[in-house]
N, C-alpha and C positions, 0 to 999 in steps of 0.2 A: 444379595445385598452387599455382603462383605466383598465379593469379587468386584462389584461396581465401585465401591469405595476405594478398593485397591487400584483399580484402573484410573481413578481420578486423583491419585496421590499428588500429582503436580499441582492441580488446582487447589487441593486442600492445603498443601504447603504454602502456596502463594497466598491463600486467604489468611493463614496464620501469620505469615510475614507481614502482610498488609496491616493486620490488627496490631502487631507489635510495633510496626513503623509508626502508626498513628499514636500509640501510647507513649512511645519514647521519642517522638518527633522533636521536641524541644532539646533533648539531650544530643540528638544527632546533629541538630543545626548549630548548637552552641558548644560543641565539644572540640572545635578546631577543624582545620582543613583536612588533616589526616583521617579523622573519624568520618568527616563528610565524604571524602573520596572512597573510603572503604564501604560506607553505606550505599553510595551511588553504584559501585560495582556489584554489590550484593543484590540490590534492587533490580538492576539491569539483568543479572543472571536469572533471578526468579521470574522476571517478566518474560524472558526467553523461554524458560521451562513451561510457563503457563501458555505461551504462544504455541508451543509444540502440541499441547493437548487441544487447543483451539483448532489448530490445523487438522488434527485427527477428526474432530467432529465435523469440520467443514468437508473433509473428504468423504465421510459417511453420508452427509447430505448430498454431495455431488453424485455419489453412486446411486442414491435412492431416487433423486428427482432428475438426474441427468443434466447435461448441458442444454441451455445456458444457465438454468436456474441455480445449479449448485455453485458454480463459480461466481455468479452474481451475488449470492448470499455471502460468500467469502469476501469479495471486494467491498460490499456495503458494510460489513462488520469492521473491515480495516478502516474505512472512511469514518465510521462512528468513533473508533478508538482515536483516530487522528484529530477529529473535531473536539472530542472531550479533552484530550491532552492540550491542544492549542488553547481551548477556552480556559483551562486551569492555569496554564502558564501566563496567558495574557491578563488574567485577573490578578495574579501576584505581581507581575512586573511587565506592564505594557511595553511592547516593542513594535514600532511601526513597520519593521521589515520581517518579523518572524513568520507571519502568515505567508508572505510571498516566498521567502526562502524555504519554508517547509514544503509548500506545493512544488516548487522547483526541484527540491531534493527528492521528493517522492516520485516525480516524473522521471528523473534521472535514474533513480533506484529501480523503478519498475521497467522502463523501456530498455535501459542499458544493463543494469545489474541483473535483474531476474531473467529477462529474455536472453541476454547475452550468455550468462552462465548456464542456463537451462539448454539453450541451443548448442552451446559448446560441449557440455557433458553428454547430452543426448546424441549429438552428431558423432562424437568419438565412439559411442557405444553402438549406435544403430545406423550410422551413415546419414542419408537424407531422410528427414521425418516429415510426412505429409500433414496438411491441415487444410481447412477451408479458407481460401484466399479472400473470399467475400468479407469475412469477418475482419481481416487485417486492414483491408481498404476502408471499410466503414469506420473502424476505430481510429485509423490514422487521420482521416479528414475531420472527424469530430474533435479529436484532440487538438489538431492545428487550429480549427475554428475557435474552440473554447479558450485556448491559451492566447490566441491573437486578440480576441475581444476583451478578455479579462486581465491580461498581463502584459500586453504590448501597447494597445491603443491608449490605456490610461496615461502613458508618458506624454501624450499630446493634449490631454484634457486640462483646461485651466483650473486652478485651485478653487475658484469660486463656484465651479460647476460640479464639484466632486459628488455632492449628494445626488444630483440629477443622474449622473452617469452610474453611480452605485446602484440606484434604483433600477436603471435600465439594465445593468449587468445582472442583477438578481432575476429580473423577468426573463432575460434572454437565456440564462443558464437553465432556469426551470423549464422554459419552453423546449430548449434543446433536449434536456433529459427526458421530458415527458414524451416527446416524439420518438426518441431513441428507445426508451423503455417499451413503448407500445410495439415498436418494430422488433425489438429483441425477443419479446415473449409472445408476439402475435404472428402476423402473416409472414414476417421475414425471419422467424426464429431459426430457420434452416441455415441462415448466414453464419450462425455461431455454433454449429455442430458439424461433426464429421463422422462418416460411417467407415470405421476401420475394417479392413478385410479380415475375415476369420482365417486363422492358421489352419493348414491342412492337417487332418487327423487320420489316423489309421481307421480301417473299415470297421473294426470291432470296438473302436473308442467312442465313448459317448460324449456329447458336448458338456463342457463344464460351465456351470453358471456361477458367477461370482456374486456373492451376497455381502453387502456391507454389514458388519457386526453391529447389532443394536438397531433400534427403530429410530425413525426420524425425529419424533417428538423429544425424547431425551437428549438427542444431539443438539437440537435447536436450543433447548433449555440450557444445556451446559455451555454451548457457544456463547449465549448471552451472559451467563454467569462469568465465564472467562473474560469477556470484554469488560465487564464491570470491575472485576478484580484487577485486571491490567490497568484500567483507568485509575483505580484507587492507589495502586503502587506507583504509577507515574506521577501522581499528585505530590507524593512525598519525594520521589526521585527528582522532580523539577526543583524542589527547594534545596536538597542536598547538592545537586549538581551546580546550582547557582553559587553556593558557598564554596564548592570545590574549585570553580573556575574563576572566582573573584580575584582580580589582580594578577592572573597568570598570563594575560595577553593571548588567550586562546581565540582562534578565529570565530567570528559571529556565526558562521554557518554550522558550527559544531552542534549547537543546540537543535537547530532545524534538522540536521542530518540524523540526530539521535531520535527525534520525534518520528521522522519518516521511517526509520529502520524499525522502531517498535511497532508502528502501525502495519508495516509490510512483513513482519516476521512470519505470521501464518502463511501468507501468500508465497514467500520464498520457499518454505519447506514443501508446500503442496506442489508448487511449480517444478521444483527439482525432482520430486518423486514422479510426477507425471512425465517429465522428459525422459527419465531413466526407464520408465515403463512404456516408452514410445507412444505417448499420448500428447502430441504437440498441440492439438487443438485446445486442450485445457490450459497449456502454458500461454498461448496467444490470448485466450479469454481472460486469464488472470492478469498477465502483465499489462496488456493494452486496456483491458477493462478497468483495472485498478487505477491506471493513469487518468483515464477519462473520468471515472467516478471521483477521484481526488479533486480534479479541477472543477468539474461541473456541479459538484455538491458542496465541497468545502467553501468555494468562493462565495456563493449566495448566502450561506450561513454566517460566514465571517463578515461579509459586507453588511448584512442585517445588523450584526453586533456593532459595527462601526456607525451605522445610521442611528442606532439606539443610543449609543454613548456620545455621539457627536464628535468622535475622534477618528479621522480617516486613517486607513492603513496605506503604506507605500506598496501598491500592487504592481506597478510597472517594473519589469525585470531590468537588471543592469545590462549594458551592452554585451558583457561576457556571457551572462545567463541566456540572453536572447540568441546569441550565436550558437551556444551549445544545444539549445532546444531545436533550432532550425537544422543544425547538422544531424542531430539525432533523428528527427522526423524524416528528413530526406533519406538517411541511411535505412531507416525502418521501411520507408515506402519502396525503396529499391529491393531490399532483402526479402520483404514479405509480399512480393508481387507475383511469385510463381507457384505458390501453394506448397513449397517445401523449404525446410531449413536445413542447414548443415553446420559443421564445426567452424568453417571459415566465417560464415555470417555471424555466428555466435561470438567469435573472437573480435570482429569489428565492433560489436556493441560493447563487449567487455572492455576493450581498449578505451572507448568513449567513457565508460564508467570510471575507469582508472584515471582518465584525464579530469573528470569531474571531481574525484576525490583529491587529486593533486591541487587543482585550482581552489578547492575549499580550504585545504590546509594552509595555503599561502594567502588566504583572505580575499580571494576573488569570487 
């Protein structure tokens, strides 16, 4: 019992910080910009620490149940965090572009940041890293379809028809995800897995079986607890961040990028570990699966909120955002077409990620 509590030190600390943040929230918000900035930095640090532990439990689950179920749990937990944070931020200060910008930032972070850095680091260590190219093609066409329907076509929808198209988008996204989920865990589950060749062993050497530490049930419970704690911390962080950035002229994308980074933190750590362990299939499932889940699940939830409140969101991407998404998907389709990644392919995505960061900093 004591060892288990020691293992969960990060989540326990995060829980204590969340309690303290709620108790002293008024002081943090009204103590001036310096106090708010320090509070935001501390909360972000604690969220990252909690995310590290969440990533560990996701890895335990991935080893227990195998792909694609393990990585699917991780991506769904990230989407849950993202939706919770978005809902909290929208309830405090509604922004017509926050949802769009957050989804766009998440896709850039997943496809270019996670995939690019993982392929680059894994390629430098292992050279070419194999995976199942069926999964990459399936994910790519689904992401392109989902983003086209929900974030490109709305640019041409008349304002008076936004409710009708929002309802259509909700139905379309749920239909797409339903079919995809059935394919992912059903007859086509082999699309999302890869049989890695066993390393040659000496004649007198026995096979080594790797067992994930801990059982699946505690890991599921702690993963859910971690997501809740992160959401609670993010609620206070959103308020302190608003005070910190007020009147500074910070780019609008900064808040969206921070939300996306918080939601993706467990995925980033898990993907990098998988790449360094020469398990590129897990990286593909995480990076592309997270992008697809972000679009196909976040959009209908937020569109339903818009219909309920009667206040539409600006879901159509800007020309710059549309261009970056198209370039990213085209590059991904070319790079992920041969069943192997390498450092050069990783660098191309990472350069696109750096371009996205630069455009965000200059307000585009």
